[in-house]
N, C-alpha and C positions, 0 to 999 in steps of 0.2 A: 505493500500500500504506500503510495507516495505521502510526502509530508502534507499536513493540512494547510490549506490557504484560509486565513480567517477573513472574516469580513471586515475587521479594522484591527488596527495594531498601533498603539501610542509609540513614540519615538523621540529621542533626543535630537535637537537640532543644532545645539552649540553649547551655551555656557550655562544651561539651567541648573545643574548641580552645583556650579561654582557660585551662582548668584544666591542659591538657597543658603550655602555655608556663610556668605558674606552677610546675608540678612541676620542669621543667628549670631554672628559675631558683633554685629551693629546693636544687638538687643533690643529690636524693634520688630515684633512678629505680628501684632495686630494691624488693624486697617491704616492705611494712609502714611505710610513712610515712604522711604526713597524709591522703592521698587513700584510702589502704586503709583507715585506721580510720574516716575518715567514711563511706564505703559501707557498713561493717560495722555502725556505730552505727544509720545510717538503716534498714538492714534488720531490724536486731534490734528497734528501737523500733517500726517500723511493723507488723510481723508477730508480735511477741510471743514472740521467738527469744532463749533465753538467751545464745547465743554464736553469731555467723556468723563464719567463716573464709574469706577470700577466697582463690580457687585460680586457677591458670593456665587452668583449664578445667572444664567439667563433667565430663570424664573423669577429670581428676586428683581431683575431689572425690569421685567414685564409688570410685575407687582407695582413696583415703584412708578412705572409710568402710567399704569391705570389710576393710581391714587392722585397722580400728577393731573389728570384728566377731570378730576372732581366727580367722578362717577359715584351714583348712589342709586337706592332703590327705584325702580321704574324706569331707569335709563337703559338704553340698548347700544350695543356696539357691534357693526358689521365686520365680519371676518369669515375666512373660510372654515368649512369644517375639516378640510382634509389638512390638519396642522398637528402639532404636539400640544398635548393636554394644557400647557403652562399659558398658552394664548388666551384660552377660555377661562381658565380657573383664575387668572389675574383679574378679570373682569368680574366673575362671580363673587370673589372674595369682597368687592366693593359693594356687593348688592345688586349690580346690574346683570343685564341678560345678553348673552351672546345672541347675535342675530346671523344666523348662518347663510352663507351665499355660496352658490355652486361655483365650481372652478373652470377655467378654460381648457378645453382639451388638448391644446397644443403646449401649454406650459405647466399645466396643474396648478397655476396661481388663481387668486380670486378674479373672477371675471367681472371686470369693470363695467361690462355693458348690461349688467343685471342690478347695479346698485339702485337705480331709480326706483325699480319694481320692490326691492327688498326694504329699502328705508321707510321709516314711521316718523310722527311727529316726537316720539322718544327717542330718536337716534341722536347720539351725542359724539360719537367718534367712530372711527374705521381703523382696523388693525390689519393692513395687507401684510401677507406672508410671502416672502422670497423664496420659494421653494427650490431647494437644490442649489441656491446661489444664482439662481436666473431671476432677473427682476421682474416685478410686477409692471403693468404699463402704468408708471407712476404720474406721467403728465396728466391724463384725463383724471385720474384719480384725486390728485392734488387740485385740480380745477373744480372738480365736482364738489369736493370737501370745502374748499374756499367758498364757493357760492353759497353753502349752507351752514357757514361757520362751525364746521366740525374739526376736531382735533384728529390729526393723523400721526400714528404711530407705527413705524416700519418694524415688523418683526423681522429683523435681519440676522437671526440667530446663526442662519447658515450662510450668510451673504458677506462675511468679512473679505474685503478686496475684490468685490464684484462691482460692477459699475452699471449705471443706467444713464444711457448719453453722456458718458465721459464723467459723470459725478458718482462719488461711492455711495452704495447702499448703506442706509443708516444716517446719511447726511440731508435726506430729502424732505422728511416729514418733520412735524414739530418735535417729535421724539424718535429715536431710533434704539434697538435693542441687539446686542451682539451675544453669542454664547462662546464660551471656551472649553465647553464640555469634551471629554476625552475623545468623543467621536468627531469633533470639529477639526478643521484645517490646523488651526492654531489652537493648543490646549494647554489647561493647567489642572486637568482632571475634573474639577468643577469651578467654574468662573464666568462671568458675564461682565457686560458694560451697557450703561445708559448713555445715549448720545443726546445731549441738549442742544437742540438747533433753534431754540427761541430763548433770547436774553431774559425775557421776563419769567422764565420758569426756573432759571439756575438757581437762584437763592431758596427757592421753595425746597428744589430738588436735593439740595445740599442738606437741609434740615430734615427731611424726611428720611434721606438715606442714613442719616447719623442719629437714629433713634428718637427722631423729633427734637433735637437740641440745636442750638445755633454755635456749636463748637467750631466749625469751620471759621465762621466770623471771628471767634476769640483767636484761633491761631494766626489770622490774619491782622490781628490788632485792631479790629473794628470795635469789640466789645471788649470790657476789662474783664469779664466772666462769663461763662456759658451756663445755660439753663434749658430747662424743657419749654419749648414753644409751641409744639404742634404734635400731633399723633402720627408718629413715624415708626420706624423699626431698625434693626441693625442689619442693612443691606450691605456693608461694605465687605470688600475681598480682604483676606488675610496678605500680609507681607510674604509668607512662604509662596502662596499661590500666585502671587505677583512677580515673585523672583523667577519663578519656573516660567511664567508666562513671558516675561521680557526675553529670555533666552530663546523663545519661539518667535516672538514678534520680529526681533532683530533680523531674523532669516526668512522673513515674510515673502520677499521678492521670490527666492528660491522654492520656497514651499508652493506658492500659487503656481509658479512655472511647471514645477514638476507634476502637480496635480492637473493642470490643464493638459500637460502631455499625456499623463494617463488615460484622460477622458477622451483625446482625439485620438488614441491608439485604439482604445475600445470601439470608437464611432468608427473608424476605417475598418477595422477587423470584422465587425460585425454587420456592415453595410451589405454584403452578399445575402445575408439572412433577412435583412429587411427588404431587400428588392425581391426575394423569394415571397415575401409577405408571411414570413414565420413570427416575425416580432416587429415591434416598432421602437425607435430609438429616441433620445430626448431631442427636443428642438429649442434652439436659442435664437429667439427673433432678432431682427436688425436692430441696432441701438443699444444692444445689451452685451455685456461681456460677463461670462461665468467665471467661477473661481476654482471649478472642478471639485466642487464639495462632494458630490455623489454621483453615481452613474446608475441608471436604471434601464430595464427594459419593459416593454408592455407586451404581455402574451395574449392569446386569444380570449382566455376567459379564467376564472378562479381555478376550476379544476386542473387546467393545463399548467397554471402558474405553479400550484402545489405540487403537480408531478414534476415540473423542473427543479423545484427545491429538492425534492427527494433524489433525483437523478445527480444533481450536482453534489449532493451530500455523499453519495456513493462514490463519487470521483474525488472525495476529500476536499471539496470546495464549500465554504460557508456562504451562501447567500440568503437574504432575508427580505421579506416584504416589509412595508412602512406602515403608516397610520391606519388605524381602524377609524373611519370617520366619526367625528365626535357626536353627530347628531344621532348615530346609531347606538351609541354607548349607552349603558345604564344610566349615567348621569345625564347624557343627552335626553333622554326620555324623560327623566325627572323634570327637565326644563321644557317638557311639552313636545319634543321632535319625536320623530318616527322615521324608520327606514321609508324609502320611496320618495322623498321631499327633494333630494338633491341627486338627479339621475345620473349626471356626469361624474360626479364625485363617487358616487357608489360603483359605478362601472369601472372607472379607472383604478381605484383603490384595489379592486379585487383582481387586477390584471398586472400590477406593478411588482417588479422584483429588483432589488437592489445588488448590484454585484460587488465583489470585494474592491475596496478603494481605499488606499492608504499610501503616506509617503515613500515608505521603502518597498512597495509592491513592484515586483520585477516584471520585465516583459516576458519572461519564460513562464512566470505564474499567470500572467494575463492570458497568454497563449493556451495555458492548460484549461483555463476558465472557456474561453472561446471554442477550444476543441470539444470540451464536455457538452457544450450547447449545441454544436454541430452533430455530436453523437446522438443527442437526444432527439433531434429532429430527423437525422438518418433511420434511426431505428423506428421511427413513426412514419416513414414514408414520406 
């Protein structure tokens, strides 16, 4: 049996362990030390973002963003159902309701053409999700939201170093969210960031992130002592996490370049199977540049997808499907949703299969994945 090809594998890019040791020697391991500041500055300068606040996770950043939108009971937030649970749970924690919108069949992103029909008088914000690091159609989304005075929060958890019309994902909405989870292009195990693109939100974002205190103003010398001024929580990332993350972010160019190469290789190698109508490959529309976060194929239907998973497993290849649509989940049903309401989401989610994708994946291993897929279709005529 050949060695197993995992779906994902964490890696060291450079000075991660050295930086963790330095953080320990400095004696500052909680949030907002040297490495936190260096990560924030690197992201701000690279992506043209006014303020980046490092958080303990992408989930924490989404919860902070939802609080900054002043959501409460009776409010609604437009978002896709095809997303990770954190997009919706951040809204529900505020007492608001996610208003699920179907996805575009080409990109699996929220379909901006459906916003008018989905919105109600109670809609207060929109959370577009950049699936797989491929941007949503942000220009019409931003125009539509501005006309209705709605907040836009970009869920760019998968979108670090991807762009829309030359602008970084996370820099376009009122707020943006990044994730540095173990599965992301750059990782610190668990981590995230809130991108604050509206100056009027910065002070409150700092307060809510720092347990509801004005401690950051104290550190800047604006006040002579800090105290509790609002209801917040402990959203900050530790110095240990940020030290590791900085070691990865310093090599962001190489990481993104490598992942784009991996995606391009899969795309070319699997093109004959797509031409033979055995599967469908990802689409990246004009004006968008993906970051190679993931690579998926779409099979004929869910039973075939499950059969491919088993076939790849027999060839020591780990491939996984992705989200169960949130509107079909037990919690989604509690919120009043039911299967059948979002046909594109339900059809595509059952057909999608993610292939192994990580920085140290070799071309030989990619070839094994492709060979196993070709073998599956050959065996079935």
